[in-house]
KEKOLZA-298357 format. One line per 4 residues: number of its first residue (from 0); their letters; for each residue x, y, z of N, C-alpha, C, CB. Coordinates in steps of 0.1 Angstrom, whole numbers, plus 5000, padded with zeros to 4 digits. Glycine has a CB too. Example, Ala and Ser with C-alpha at 12.3 -4.5 7.8 and 13.67 -1.06 7.14 Angstrom:
2
0) AS) 5132:4943:5078:5123:4955:5078:5132:4967:5078:5113:4955:5090; 5128:4978:5071:5137:4989:5071:5129:5000:5079:5141:4994:5057
***
This chain:
299
0) MTEF) 1425:4904:4368:1415:4897:4362:1415:4880:4366:1416:4899:4347; 1404:4876:4370:1403:4862:4373:1404:4853:4363:1392:4859:4380; 1407:4839:4364:1408:4830:4354:1394:4827:4348:1415:4818:4359; 1385:4829:4355:1370:4827:4349:1367:4840:4339:1358:4827:4362
4) EKMA) 1371:4851:4343:1369:4862:4335:1377:4860:4322:1374:4875:4343; 1389:4857:4322:1396:4854:4310:1390:4843:4301:1409:4849:4312; 1385:4832:4308:1377:4823:4300:1365:4830:4293:1374:4811:4308; 1358:4836:4301:1346:4844:4296:1349:4853:4284:1341:4852:4308
8) LALE) 1361:4860:4285:1365:4869:4272:1370:4861:4261:1376:4877:4276; 1376:4850:4264:1380:4841:4254:1369:4837:4245:1387:4829:4259; 1358:4831:4252:1346:4827:4244:1340:4839:4237:1336:4821:4254; 1339:4850:4242:1331:4861:4236:1340:4865:4223:1329:4873:4247
12) QTGD) 1353:4864:4225:1362:4868:4213:1361:4859:4200:1375:4868:4219; 1355:4846:4202:1351:4837:4191:1341:4842:4183:1346:4823:4197; 1332:4851:4189:1321:4855:4181:1309:4846:4181:1324:4858:4169; 1310:4834:4188:1300:4825:4188:1294:4824:4202:1305:4812:4185
16) YKVL) 1298:4831:4212:1293:4831:4225:1290:4845:4231:1303:4824:4234; 1280:4846:4239:1278:4858:4247:1278:4854:4261:1265:4866:4244; 1285:4859:4270:1286:4855:4284:1279:4865:4292:1301:4852:4290; 1270:4862:4301:1264:4871:4311:1270:4871:4323:1250:4867:4313
20) RRLR) 1273:4882:4329:1279:4882:4342:1269:4885:4352:1291:4893:4344; 1272:4879:4364:1261:4882:4376:1262:4896:4380:1264:4872:4390; 1250:4902:4381:1248:4915:4385:1253:4918:4398:1235:4919:4384; 1263:4927:4401:1267:4930:4415:1261:4942:4419:1282:4931:4416
24) AGGC) 1254:4941:4431:1246:4952:4437:1256:4963:4439:1237:4948:4450; 1252:4976:4436:1261:4987:4439:1273:4990:4429:1266:4985:4453; 1272:4981:4418:1284:4982:4408:1283:4995:4401:1283:4971:4397; 1271:5003:4400:1270:5015:4393:1272:5027:4402:1256:5016:4388
28) VQPH) 1276:5026:4415:1279:5038:4423:1292:5044:4420:1279:5035:4437; 1292:5057:4418:1305:5064:4413:1310:5074:4424:1301:5072:4399; 1321:5077:4423:1328:5087:4434:1319:5100:4434:1344:5091:4429; 1317:5105:4445:1309:5117:4447:1320:5129:4449:1298:5114:4461
32) DGSP) 1317:5139:4440:1326:5151:4441:1322:5161:4450:1329:5157:4430; 1313:5159:4458:1306:5169:4467:1295:5177:4462:1316:5180:4472; 1290:5176:4449:1280:5184:4443:1268:5179:4450:1279:5182:4427; 1257:5189:4448:1244:5186:4454:1237:5172:4450:1235:5197:4450
36) TRRA) 1230:5166:4456:1223:5153:4454:1209:5154:4456:1229:5143:4463; 1201:5146:4449:1188:5143:4451:1186:5129:4455:1180:5147:4438; 1175:5125:4463:1172:5113:4468:1161:5106:4461:1169:5114:4481; 1162:5094:4454:1150:5088:4448:1150:5073:4454:1152:5087:4432
40) IILD) 1139:5067:4452:1136:5053:4456:1132:5046:4445:1126:5051:4467; 1137:5034:4444:1132:5023:4435:1123:5012:4443:1145:5015:4428; 1111:5012:4438:1101:5003:4447:1097:4991:4438:1087:5011:4452; 1096:4980:4445:1091:4970:4438:1082:4960:4449:1104:4961:4431
44) IETT) 1070:4956:4443:1059:4951:4451:1057:4937:4445:1047:4960:4451; 1055:4927:4454:1051:4914:4448:1037:4913:4457:1064:4901:4451; 1027:4905:4449:1012:4906:4454:1007:4892:4449:1002:4919:4447; 0995:4890:4455:0989:4877:4452:0980:4877:4438:0979:4873:4466
48) GFHP) 0981:4888:4433:0975:4889:4420:0975:4903:4413:0960:4884:4421; 0966:4906:4403:0968:4918:4397:0958:4928:4400:0969:4916:4384; 0948:4926:4409:0937:4933:4411:0936:4940:4424:0927:4924:4409; 0939:4952:4428:0940:4956:4441:0927:4960:4447:0949:4968:4441
52) HGSV) 0917:4962:4438:0904:4965:4443:0894:4953:4442:0898:4976:4436; 0899:4942:4435:0889:4930:4434:0878:4933:4425:0884:4926:4449; 0868:4925:4424:0856:4927:4417:0844:4920:4423:0858:4922:4403; 0834:4920:4416:0822:4913:4422:0824:4898:4426:0810:4914:4413
56) GVIP) 0824:4895:4440:0825:4881:4444:0841:4876:4444:0817:4873:4434; 0850:4887:4443:0863:4883:4443:0870:4892:4453:0869:4884:4428; 0878:4885:4462:0886:4893:4472:0897:4901:4466:0892:4884:4482; 0900:4914:4469:0910:4920:4463:0923:4913:4464:0910:4932:4468
60) DEVI) 0934:4915:4456:0946:4910:4458:0954:4918:4468:0952:4908:4446; 0965:4912:4473:0972:4919:4485:0986:4919:4482:0969:4912:4498; 0992:4927:4489:1008:4928:4489:1012:4917:4498:1014:4941:4495; 1024:4910:4493:1030:4899:4500:1045:4904:4504:1031:4886:4490
64) ELAM) 1049:4913:4494:1064:4918:4498:1065:4931:4493:1075:4909:4492; 1072:4940:4501:1077:4954:4496:1091:4955:4498:1070:4966:4503; 1097:4960:4488:1111:4963:4488:1114:4977:4481:1119:4952:4482; 1124:4984:4490:1127:4997:4484:1142:5000:4486:1119:5008:4492
68) LAFA) 1147:5005:4475:1162:5010:4474:1164:5024:4474:1169:5004:4462; 1168:5030:4484:1172:5045:4483:1185:5048:4477:1171:5052:4496; 1185:5057:4468:1199:5062:4463:1200:5077:4461:1204:5056:4450; 1211:5082:4461:1214:5097:4457:1220:5097:4443:1225:5104:4467
72) FTDD) 1216:5107:4437:1222:5111:4423:1224:5126:4422:1213:5106:4411; 1234:5128:4414:1238:5142:4412:1228:5149:4399:1254:5143:4409; 1231:5162:4398:1223:5168:4386:1227:5163:4373:1223:5183:4386; 1238:5157:4371:1241:5151:4359:1239:5136:4359:1256:5154:4355
76) FKIV) 1231:5131:4368:1224:5118:4368:1234:5107:4372:1218:5114:4354; 1246:5111:4380:1255:5100:4384:1250:5096:4398:1270:5105:4385; 1249:5083:4399:1245:5077:4411:1256:5076:4420:1240:5064:4409; 1256:5082:4432:1269:5084:4441:1266:5076:4453:1273:5099:4445
80) DVVG) 1256:5072:4457:1254:5064:4469:1240:5056:4470:1254:5073:4481; 1242:5043:4476:1230:5037:4478:1228:5040:4495:1230:5021:4473; 1216:5047:4498:1215:5053:4513:1207:5045:4519:1210:5067:4514; 1199:5034:4515:1190:5028:4523:1184:5016:4517:1181:5037:4527
84) RFQS) 1181:5004:4523:1173:4993:4519:1162:4989:4527:1180:4982:4517; 1152:4986:4522:1140:4982:4530:1133:4969:4523:1130:4994:4530; 1131:4958:4530:1125:4947:4526:1116:4941:4536:1134:4937:4522; 1103:4937:4534:1095:4931:4543:1084:4924:4537:1090:4941:4551
88) FREP) 1082:4912:4542:1070:4904:4538:1058:4906:4546:1072:4889:4538; 1047:4902:4540:1033:4905:4547:1025:4893:4544:1025:4919:4540; 1019:4887:4554:1010:4876:4554:0996:4880:4549:1010:4871:4568; 0993:4875:4537:0980:4880:4532:0967:4873:4538:0978:4878:4517
92) TKPI) 0954:4876:4536:0942:4871:4543:0939:4858:4536:0928:4881:4542; 0945:4853:4523:0942:4841:4517:0955:4834:4513:0933:4844:4506; 0954:4823:4510:0969:4816:4506:0974:4822:4492:0967:4799:4503; 0986:4822:4491:0993:4827:4479:0990:4816:4469:1010:4828:4480
96) PITV) 0984:4823:4458:0981:4813:4446:0995:4805:4441:0974:4823:4433; 0993:4794:4437:1004:4785:4433:1012:4793:4420:0998:4770:4428; 1005:4800:4411:1010:4807:4400:1020:4816:4405:0999:4813:4390; 1016:4825:4416:1023:4835:4420:1037:4828:4428:1014:4843:4429
100) ERIT) 1033:4818:4435:1045:4811:4441:1056:4806:4431:1039:4799:4449; 1050:4802:4420:1061:4798:4410:1069:4808:4406:1056:4792:4398; 1063:4820:4402:1070:4831:4396:1079:4838:4407:1060:4842:4390; 1075:4839:4419:1082:4849:4428:1090:4840:4437:1070:4859:4437
104) GITD) 1086:4828:4438:1095:4819:4448:1090:4822:4463:1111:4822:4447; 1079:4831:4466:1075:4834:4478:1063:4823:4483:1070:4848:4478; 1065:4818:4494:1054:4806:4498:1048:4811:4510:1061:4791:4502; 1037:4806:4514:1028:4808:4527:1037:4808:4537:1017:4798:4529
108) AMVK) 1046:4798:4539:1057:4796:4550:1065:4809:4552:1066:4784:4547; 1067:4814:4540:1078:4826:4542:1073:4838:4547:1085:4829:4528; 1058:4841:4543:1052:4851:4548:1044:4851:4563:1043:4854:4538; 1042:4838:4567:1034:4836:4579:1039:4844:4590:1034:4824:4582
112) GHVI) 1030:4851:4597:1032:4859:4608:1038:4874:4606:1040:4851:4616; 1042:4876:4591:1049:4889:4588:1039:4900:4587:1057:4889:4575; 1043:4912:4592:1035:4923:4588:1046:4933:4582:1026:4930:4602; 1040:4944:4574:1049:4954:4572:1047:4967:4581:1048:4956:4558
116) DLDE) 1059:4971:4587:1057:4982:4596:1056:4994:4590:1068:4983:4606; 1043:5001:4591:1040:5013:4581:1048:5026:4588:1021:5015:4581; 1052:5025:4599:1061:5035:4605:1073:5035:4599:1063:5034:4620; 1079:5024:4598:1093:5024:4590:1091:5026:4576:1100:5010:4591
120) VSNF) 1079:5023:4570:1078:5027:4555:1078:5042:4555:1066:5021:4549; 1070:5048:4563:1069:5063:4565:1084:5070:4566:1061:5066:4577; 1092:5065:4574:1104:5069:4578:1113:5068:4565:1109:5062:4590; 1113:5058:4557:1120:5055:4548:1117:5063:4536:1119:5042:4546
124) VAGT) 1104:5065:4534:1100:5075:4522:1103:5090:4525:1085:5073:4519; 1102:5094:4537:1103:5108:4540:1116:5114:4533:1104:5111:4555; 1114:5125:4527:1125:5133:4522:1130:5127:4508:1136:5134:4532; 1122:5119:4502:1124:5114:4489:1118:5122:4477:1119:5101:4488
128) DLII) 1125:5125:4468:1122:5133:4457:1113:5127:4446:1134:5138:4451; 1116:5114:4443:1108:5106:4432:1109:5091:4436:1115:5108:4417; 1099:5085:4434:1097:5069:4435:1096:5063:4421:1083:5066:4443; 1105:5055:4418:1106:5049:4405:1100:5034:4407:1122:5049:4400
132) AHNA) 1093:5029:4398:1088:5016:4397:1088:5010:4383:1075:5014:4402; 1091:4997:4380:1091:4992:4367:1078:4986:4364:1102:4982:4366; 1069:4994:4362:1055:4993:4360:1047:4998:4371:1052:4979:4358; 1049:5010:4371:1042:5020:4382:1028:5020:4382:1046:5034:4380
136) KFDR) 1020:5017:4372:1007:5017:4371:1003:5004:4380:1002:5015:4356; 1011:4994:4382:1008:4983:4390:1013:4987:4405:1015:4970:4383; 1025:4990:4406:1030:4991:4419:1024:5003:4428:1044:4993:4419; 1022:5014:4420:1016:5026:4428:1002:5023:4435:1013:5039:4418
140) RFAE) 0994:5016:4427:0980:5013:4432:0981:5005:4444:0971:5005:4422; 0989:4994:4444:0990:4986:4456:0998:4994:4468:0998:4971:4452; 1007:5001:4463:1014:5010:4475:1004:5019:4482:1026:5021:4468; 0997:5026:4475:0987:5036:4479:0976:5029:4488:0982:5043:4468
144) ILHR) 0972:5017:4485:0963:5010:4494:0971:5005:4506:0957:4999:4487; 0983:5000:4504:0992:4995:4517:0993:5007:4526:1008:4990:4512; 0997:5019:4521:1001:5031:4530:0999:5043:4522:1018:5032:4534; 0986:5048:4522:0982:5059:4513:0990:5072:4517:0967:5061:4514
148) AAFR) 0991:5074:4531:0998:5086:4536:1013:5087:4532:0997:5086:4550; 1021:5077:4530:1034:5076:4525:1037:5079:4512:1039:5064:4527; 1027:5073:4503:1029:5072:4489:1022:5082:4480:1027:5059:4485; 1010:5087:4486:1001:5095:4478:1008:5108:4473:0989:5097:4486
152) DKDW) 1015:5116:4482:1019:5128:4478:1034:5128:4474:1016:5136:4487; 1038:5118:4466:1050:5118:4459:1050:5117:4444:1057:5107:4463; 1060:5123:4439:1061:5121:4424:1066:5108:4420:1070:5130:4417; 1060:5102:4410:1064:5088:4407:1068:5087:4391:1052:5078:4410
156) ACSW) 1075:5077:4388:1080:5077:4375:1080:5061:4371:1095:5084:4375; 1077:5057:4358:1077:5043:4354:1089:5040:4346:1064:5038:4347; 1099:5032:4349:1110:5029:4340:1106:5020:4329:1121:5022:4349; 1094:5014:4329:1089:5005:4318:1083:5014:4307:1078:4994:4324
160) SQLD) 1072:5022:4311:1065:5029:4301:1070:5042:4297:1053:5031:4305; 1080:5049:4304:1085:5062:4301:1098:5061:4294:1086:5070:4314; 1105:5050:4292:1116:5049:4285:1116:5040:4273:1127:5045:4292; 1124:5043:4264:1124:5033:4251:1135:5023:4253:1127:5042:4236
164) WSES) 1129:5010:4256:1139:4999:4257:1139:4991:4245:1136:4990:4268; 1135:4996:4233:1133:4986:4221:1147:4981:4218:1126:4994:4207; 1158:4987:4221:1171:4982:4216:1175:4971:4227:1184:4995:4215; 1167:4969:4238:1172:4960:4247:1162:4948:4248:1174:4967:4261
168) GGGR) 1154:4945:4237:1146:4934:4237:1133:4937:4244:1152:4923:4241; 1128:4950:4246:1116:4953:4251:1117:4957:4265:1107:4942:4250; 1106:4959:4273:1106:4965:4285:1106:4958:4297:1096:4973:4286; 1106:4943:4295:1107:4934:4306:1121:4936:4312:1105:4919:4302
172) LINI) 1122:4937:4327:1134:4939:4334:1144:4928:4331:1131:4939:4349; 1141:4916:4329:1150:4905:4327:1156:4906:4313:1144:4892:4330; 1150:4911:4303:1156:4914:4290:1166:4925:4290:1145:4916:4281; 1161:4935:4298:1171:4948:4298:1183:4944:4304:1166:4961:4306
176) VNAA) 1182:4937:4316:1194:4933:4323:1203:4924:4314:1190:4926:4335; 1197:4914:4308:1205:4905:4299:1211:4912:4288:1196:4894:4293; 1205:4921:4281:1209:4930:4271:1222:4938:4275:1199:4939:4268; 1222:4941:4287:1234:4947:4294:1245:4940:4297:1231:4953:4305
180) GMFH) 1243:4925:4294:1254:4916:4297:1254:4911:4312:1269:4923:4293; 1242:4910:4319:1242:4907:4332:1230:4897:4334:1240:4920:4340; 1229:4890:4345:1219:4883:4349:1216:4886:4365:1220:4869:4346; 1204:4883:4370:1201:4883:4383:1190:4876:4387:1198:4895:4387
184) EAHR) 1187:4875:4400:1176:4867:4406:1162:4874:4404:1180:4864:4423; 1156:4872:4392:1143:4881:4388:1132:4876:4399:1138:4877:4370; 1124:4885:4399:1110:4883:4406:1112:4882:4421:1102:4871:4401; 1124:4886:4428:1125:4889:4440:1126:4903:4442:1135:4883:4446
188) ALDD) 1119:4909:4451:1117:4923:4450:1129:4933:4451:1107:4928:4460; 1137:4929:4462:1150:4938:4464:1160:4935:4453:1156:4934:4478; 1161:4923:4448:1170:4919:4439:1167:4927:4424:1170:4903:4439; 1152:4928:4423:1147:4936:4410:1151:4950:4412:1130:4935:4409
192) CHAL) 1150:4956:4425:1154:4970:4427:1169:4974:4423:1151:4973:4441; 1177:4964:4428:1192:4966:4424:1194:4965:4410:1200:4955:4431; 1187:4954:4403:1189:4954:4389:1185:4966:4382:1182:4942:4383; 1174:4971:4385:1169:4983:4378:1177:4995:4382:1155:4986:4381
196) LEVL) 1183:4996:4393:1193:5006:4395:1205:5006:4386:1197:5006:4409; 1210:4994:4383:1221:4993:4376:1219:4998:4361:1225:4979:4376; 1208:4994:4356:1205:4997:4342:1201:5011:4340:1194:4989:4336; 1195:5017:4350:1193:5031:4350:1206:5041:4350:1184:5033:4362
200) ARPL) 1215:5034:4355:1227:5042:4354:1235:5042:4342:1237:5038:4365; 1231:5034:4333:1238:5033:4319:1232:5042:4309:1237:5018:4313; 1240:5048:4300:1234:5054:4288:1223:5047:4282:1244:5057:4279; 1213:5053:4276:1201:5046:4268:1199:5053:4256:1187:5045:4276
204) GPSG) 1201:5047:4245:1198:5052:4232:1210:5061:4227:1186:5060:4234; 1207:5067:4216:1218:5074:4207:1222:5087:4216:1213:5077:4191; 1214:5092:4225:1218:5105:4232:1229:5103:4240:1207:5111:4240; 1231:5091:4245:1243:5088:4256:1238:5094:4270:1258:5095:4252
208) IPAL) 1227:5099:4272:1223:5103:4285:1218:5090:4293:1211:5113:4285; 1223:5090:4306:1219:5079:4314:1202:5076:4313:1224:5083:4329; 1198:5064:4314:1185:5062:4314:1177:5069:4326:1184:5047:4313; 1184:5070:4337:1179:5078:4349:1176:5093:4345:1190:5077:4362
212) GQLV) 1185:5099:4337:1182:5113:4334:1170:5114:4324:1195:5120:4326; 1170:5105:4314:1158:5105:4305:1145:5103:4314:1160:5093:4292; 1146:5093:4324:1134:5090:4332:1130:5103:4340:1137:5078:4342; 1138:5109:4345:1136:5121:4354:1129:5132:4345:1151:5126:4359
216) EAAG) 1135:5134:4334:1129:5143:4323:1116:5140:4320:1137:5143:4311; 1112:5127:4315:1101:5123:4312:1090:5125:4323:1102:5111:4309; 1094:5121:4336:1084:5122:4346:1079:5136:4348:1089:5117:4360; 1089:5146:4346:1086:5160:4351:1076:5165:4339:1101:5169:4352
220) KPTV) 1075:5160:4329:1066:5167:4318:1050:5163:4320:1072:5161:4301; 1043:5173:4322:1028:5170:4324:1021:5163:4310:1020:5186:4327; 1014:5157:4312:1005:5149:4301:0991:5152:4302:1007:5133:4302; 0984:5149:4291:0969:5152:4292:0962:5137:4289:0964:5164:4281
224) RVWA) 0954:5136:4296:0947:5123:4295:0934:5125:4288:0944:5116:4308; 0931:5119:4276:0920:5122:4269:0911:5110:4267:0924:5127:4256; 0898:5109:4272:0890:5099:4271:0881:5098:4260:0883:5099:4281; 0880:5087:4255:0871:5084:4244:0857:5078:4249:0878:5074:4235
228) LGSP) 0850:5085:4257:0839:5081:4265:0828:5079:4254:0836:5091:4277; 0823:5066:4255:0810:5062:4246:0815:5060:4232:0798:5073:4246; 0827:5056:4230:0831:5052:4216:0825:5038:4212:0847:5051:4215; 0821:5037:4199:0815:5026:4194:0824:5013:4196:0810:5028:4180
232) FDKK) 0819:5002:4198:0826:4989:4199:0835:4987:4186:0816:4977:4201; 0829:4989:4176:0837:4987:4164:0849:4996:4160:0828:4988:4153; 0850:5005:4169:0862:5014:4168:0874:5009:4178:0856:5031:4172; 0872:4999:4184:0881:4994:4193:0894:4992:4186:0876:4982:4200
236) ELLK) 0897:4986:4177:0909:4983:4169:0916:4996:4165:0905:4976:4157; 0908:5005:4161:0913:5019:4157:0919:5026:4169:0901:5027:4151; 0912:5025:4180:0918:5032:4192:0930:5024:4197:0908:5032:4203; 0930:5013:4196:0941:5004:4201:0953:5007:4193:0938:4989:4201
240) SRNY) 0952:5009:4180:0962:5011:4170:0970:5025:4174:0954:5011:4154; 0962:5033:4179:0966:5046:4182:0971:5048:4197:0955:5054:4179; 0973:5036:4203:0978:5035:4218:0969:5038:4228:0989:5044:4221; 0956:5037:4225:0945:5039:4235:0946:5026:4245:0931:5041:4229
244) RWNS) 0944:5030:4258:0942:5018:4266:0929:5017:4273:0952:5016:4275; 0925:5005:4278:0910:5003:4282:0911:5005:4297:0904:4988:4279; 0902:5012:4303:0900:5013:4317:0888:5006:4319:0898:5026:4323; 0890:4996:4329:0878:4987:4332:0869:4992:4343:0882:4973:4336
248) GEDG) 0873:5005:4349:0863:5010:4357:0866:5005:4372:0848:5006:4352; 0873:4996:4374:0874:4991:4389:0883:5000:4397:0881:4974:4391; 0890:5010:4390:0896:5021:4400:0887:5032:4402:0910:5027:4394; 0875:5032:4397:0865:5043:4402:0865:5052:4390:0870:5050:4416
252) GPKA) 0873:5051:4380:0873:5061:4366:0863:5054:4358:0887:5062:4358; 0862:5061:4347:0853:5057:4336:0856:5044:4330:0853:5066:4325; 0847:5038:4326:0849:5025:4318:0849:5028:4304:0837:5015:4322; 0860:5030:4299:0863:5037:4285:0877:5037:4281:0859:5053:4286
256) WYVD) 0880:5038:4269:0892:5039:4263:0899:5052:4265:0891:5035:4249; 0912:5054:4267:0918:5066:4270:0933:5066:4265:0918:5069:4286; 0939:5078:4263:0952:5078:4259:0959:5091:4266:0952:5078:4244; 0971:5090:4270:0979:5100:4275:0988:5106:4264:0987:5095:4286
260) VAED) 0987:5119:4263:0994:5127:4251:1002:5137:4258:0984:5135:4240; 1012:5143:4252:1019:5156:4256:1010:5167:4254:1032:5159:4249; 1011:5178:4262:1003:5189:4261:1000:5195:4247:1008:5198:4270; 1013:5195:4241:1011:5202:4226:1004:5192:4216:1025:5206:4220
264) AEAA) 1002:5179:4220:0996:5171:4212:0981:5170:4214:1002:5159:4212; 0975:5176:4224:0961:5175:4229:0953:5180:4217:0959:5183:4242; 0954:5190:4211:0945:5194:4201:0944:5185:4189:0948:5208:4196; 0955:5180:4186:0954:5171:4174:0948:5158:4178:0968:5168:4168
268) EIAF) 0949:5153:4189:0941:5140:4194:0927:5145:4194:0945:5135:4209; 0922:5155:4199:0908:5157:4199:0901:5158:4185:0905:5170:4206; 0911:5165:4176:0907:5166:4162:0904:5151:4157:0918:5173:4154; 0914:5144:4160:0913:5130:4154:0900:5122:4159:0927:5121:4158
272) LRST) 0897:5123:4171:0884:5117:4176:0872:5122:4170:0883:5119:4191; 0872:5136:4168:0860:5142:4162:0859:5138:4149:0860:5157:4162; 0870:5137:4140:0869:5133:4127:0866:5119:4124:0881:5136:4121; 0870:5111:4132:0870:5095:4130:0860:5089:4137:0882:5088:4135
276) IFGP) 0856:5094:4149:0846:5087:4157:0833:5093:4162:0852:5084:4168; 0835:5106:4168:0823:5112:4175:0816:5124:4167:0828:5118:4189; 0823:5129:4156:0816:5140:4150:0823:5154:4155:0801:5139:4153; 0820:5164:4148:0826:5178:4150:0820:5185:4164:0821:5188:4136
280) NWEP) 0809:5182:4167:0803:5188:4181:0807:5181:4194:0788:5187:4180; 0814:5169:4191:0817:5162:4205:0827:5169:4214:0822:5149:4203; 0824:5169:4227:0830:5176:4236:0839:5166:4246:0819:5185:4244; 0852:5167:4245:0860:5157:4252:0860:5158:4268:0873:5158:4247
284) RRSL) 0863:5148:4274:0866:5147:4288:0882:5145:4290:0859:5135:4294; 0889:5155:4296:0903:5154:4295:0907:5160:4309:0910:5162:4282; 0920:5155:4314:0926:5161:4325:0941:5161:4325:0923:5154:4336; 0946:5170:4332:0961:5172:4333:0969:5162:4343:0964:5187:4337
288) ITAR) 0977:5154:4338:0983:5146:4346:0998:5149:4349:0981:5133:4341; 1002:5149:4362:1016:5152:4366:1021:5140:4372:1017:5165:4377; 1034:5141:4376:1041:5129:4383:1035:5127:4396:1057:5131:4384; 1029:5137:4402:1022:5136:4416:1010:5127:4415:1017:5149:4421
292) DRFS) 1004:5126:4404:0992:5117:4403:0992:5107:4392:0979:5124:4401; 1002:5107:4383:1003:5098:4373:1006:5083:4379:1014:5103:4363; 0999:5074:4371:0999:5060:4376:0991:5056:4389:1013:5057:4380; 0985:5067:4395:0976:5065:4406:0961:5062:4401:0978:5077:4414
296) DRG) 0954:5056:4409:0939:5055:4406:0933:5069:4406:0930:5047:4416; 0939:5079:4412:0934:5094:4411:0935:5098:4397:0942:5103:4419; 0945:5093:4390:0949:5096:4375:0936:5093:4367:0962:5087:4369
***
């Protein structure tokens, strides 16, 4: 034990201090006993903004950095190897907004002349069972625009929306890492990938099951998307209170409120909409969503 660690422990033992340790990449990797493994990728994308499709008179936002961290895990969700790292900048067609530069630390000078080699991306993603992103609804849309062939036919999971981080101060990655007693260089893509891997390896909640195991289980369950097409404006707050989300239509889908529910909750959700908003003869629009399409514009 180093002198600094002794000092940190002494501070913590007073009960008046909490010391955060620097996150060490690969610290979660455990010895491999030779059992079968699966390969997954943690992906993080930095962009010029939030809108991959743009809007009237507005240029679509673009990818400026792509990072991926490939790892192997066993059937009991032990992470036994980090098998690959990918990181690349990309120069966009317009200057990086100052707000993005302040958040990410990425400047126009850093990305100037850089392109993402799509063949390298294809080779890196090949053979992957699952792609994980911490806000997959954001990352997947940009990833598929960047390289549709590589990312379209993969299962995706969202470590933000498909896990319960309420005991860790909410879903922001920096809060989760801090709650685990660590800190890292947030908003740099590869650093965020390593940070997410570390917290996914740890037990989450009272079950004691690693967060990775809970995420794989959640990703594998189909859900049903129910659209509240044509709902009156004055029902907005009621829908929001029931976890409906607004779709702006920029992804080609309906401009309407929607909610994703488990298959066995579909009937109850339709009954709620009929009884409170649309009437008994209303016919819903709904679709089955799996990990192959979830978080994509196709969803």
